[in-house]
N, C-alpha and C positions, 0 to 999 in steps of 0.2 A: 516590496514583498520579500519575505524571507525565503531563502533558497534551502531546499532539503538536501540531506546527504545521500539519500537513496533515490534512484530513478523509479519510474512507474514499474518497469520490468522487475527490478529488485524487490519492490514492495509486494508485487503479486507473487513472486517466488517465495517470499517469507510466508505469505498467507497460505500458499499451497502446502508448505511444510506443516503449518498448523492443521490444515485439513487432513494431512497424512497421519497425524497423531501426536505430534510434539505439543507439549503444553505451552500456553501463552507465556508463563513465567520463564521457561527455559529460552524461548525465542527472544523475549525482551532482554534477558541477560546477555545472550549471545550477540545480539545485534546492537545493544546499547541504546535502546529506546525505552520510554516509560510505558507503563500499562495503559495509560490514557491514550497515548499516541497509537499504540497497537490497536486498541479497540476502535478508535476513530478511523484508522485505515481499514479495519474490518468492515465498518459500516459503509465506507466509501467504495472500496475496491472488492468487497466480498463477492465471490462467484464470477468475477470478470476474467477474461483472457487478456493477453497483452495487446492484441489488436483493438479490442473494445476500449481499453484504457487510453490508447493513443487517439482513438476517435473522440472520446470524451474530452481529452486535453485540447484537441483541435477545436471542438465546439465551444469550450470554455474560453479559449483565446479569441475566437471569432466574436463571441458575445461580449467580451470585454472591450472590444474596439467599438 
C-alpha cells in the first residue's frame, strides 16, 4: 500500500484552512497536491475532527485483518 506524505492530522488541518476561506487552488499549490487528491480528501475527511479520523483509521485497520 502506498504511504502518504501527510498524516491524518495534517490533512484535516488543510481542510480546515479551506473551510476558513482559502481556495482549493491555493491550498493545492501550497501543499503540492493535485486537485483530484484534494477533493478525494474532502470527500473522505470533510467535517471530521482529528479524534474521529483516528477512530476511522483504527476501524479500517481492524477490518483489514
